[in-house]
C-alpha positions, 0 to 999 in steps of 0.5 A, a space after each residue: 590348765 596350769 599357769 606357766 611363767 617363763 622368765 626370759 626370752 626363749 625360742 618360740 617353738 618352746 612357748 608354742 609347745 607349752 601354750 598348746 596345753 597351758 596358760 603361758 606368761 612369757 617375759 618378752 623384754 630385751 633386757 633381763 626381767 627385774 627382780 620385783 617384776 619377776 616376783 610379781 609375775 610368778 605369783 600363782 604359777 604352777 610352773 616356772 621356766 627359768 634362765 640362768 640369769 634369774 635367781 630361784 631362791 626361797 623368796 621366789 618360791 614363797 612369792 610363787 605360792 604353794 601350788 608351784 610344782 616345777 622349776 625348769 631351768 633352761 641350762 645344764 648348770 643350776 647354781 642359780 637354783 636353790 635346789 634344797 629349798 625346792 626339794 623341801 617344798 616338794 617342787 621338782 627342779 630340772 635342767 637341760 643336760 646333753 643337748 648343749 654338749 657339742 656346742 659347748 665343747 666347740 667353744 672350749 676348743 675354739 678358745 684353746 685355738 684362739 689363745 694358743 695361736 694368739 688369734 684374738 691379738 691378731 684380729 685386734 691388731 688388724 682392726 686397730 689399723 696399726 701397720 704390720 708385716 709378716 715375719 718369722 717371729 711375728 705373733 708366734 703361738 704354740 702348737 697343740 700336737 703332742 701337747 697335754 690337755 688336762 680336763 677338770 670334770 670329765 662329764 659329757 662336755 669334758 669328754 666331747 672336748 677330749 674327743 676334739 683334742 684327740 683329733 688334734 693329736 693331743 694327750 689327755 689326762 683328766 680329774 673327775 670324781 669317778 673313773 669314766 667308762 674304760 672303753 671311752 678312756 681307751 678310745 680317748 687315750 685318757 688317764 685319770 690323775 689328781 688335780 695337783 698332777 694335772 695342773 703340773 703336767 698339762 699344757 692346757 687346763 680346761 674346766 668342765 666341772 659343775 659349780 658349787 661350794 666345793 668348786 668355788 675358786 677351785 683355781 686360785 693363786 696356788 693352783 695357777 702357780 702349780 701350772 707350767 709357765 707355758 700353759 693355758 687355762 680355759 673356762 667354759 664351766 662357771 665363772 666363780 670356779 676361777 679366782 679372777 683376781 688371782 688369774 689376772 695376777 698370774 697372766 700379768 706376771 707371766 706365771 701362765 702363758 694365757 687364758 680363754 674365758 667364756 664365763 666370769 666370776 661376777 657375770 656380766 661384769 669382767 674383772 677390769 684387770 683382764 680387760 687390760 691384758 692381751 694374753 687372755 681371750 674373753 667371750 660373753 658366755 657363748 657356750 650354747 649359743 647356736 640356734 639349734 642348741 638354744 632351741 633344743 634346750 628350750 624344748 627340753 625345758 618345755 618337756 620337763 615342765 609338761 611332764 611334771 604338770 602331767 604327773 609324769 617323771 621329767 626327762 631331766 630331773 635334778 632333785 
């Protein structure tokens, strides 16, 4: 029987699945586990089931010890894991792709609607108790039909977002490292362009690319200046893909019309300038936040863990 350390609260069904075969030490605190406590708990672990709030680096891998076999991240993104360090030590790293595709695409499109129709502003107005009256020019937003959605990163979530946009009558362009399946492109009416062209022609730019050194501040002052002044930026990928200081300046100066963010550069901290602006929608990393999706993510992480501990190939290996 192996020892499995779970670094945060996950659905009980996944814990039960792991406990059926192995000893499980699962953090049950309401707050994220502290670093010192985390390093203490992982000592002697054969498997670590990690959340994106925990940094899995050389220090943690060394604290765990040479018997550690698998790090199973309960997330599709894995910028919190030092994958080369895992590989160097012969540790399998895994993630949870696929199961959160629709939930995250729903949030992306929800942010599009919130930002373009100024729903956040309207909701805040009602809650503030300020007097208001319907009028022809009251809180006018922007319609989506016939507009262009530019998707940066046409993986599963990007394609799911494009499918929703098609239902709203939008035109779709995308930037990606490779062409998508021609049949899918034809179904979506999507065409591939480079990033510069996408920024210049899109009415909404939605980010779905993975985060890494190549995409750090992919959207900065230069890219925001290239967008239409009527355009909106949506980010449900990872916060550091966007330079929040540059975005704050662009929004304040009306270089772009608005933005919708589910992720932040220094999460959970939000750039204070963004908090002062009405033309940005801010939600606290809710992309996968449905009961069904979070359960599926945890179960896939459990399956990844059990497979490696049974000397089998896991469903979703990274390295």
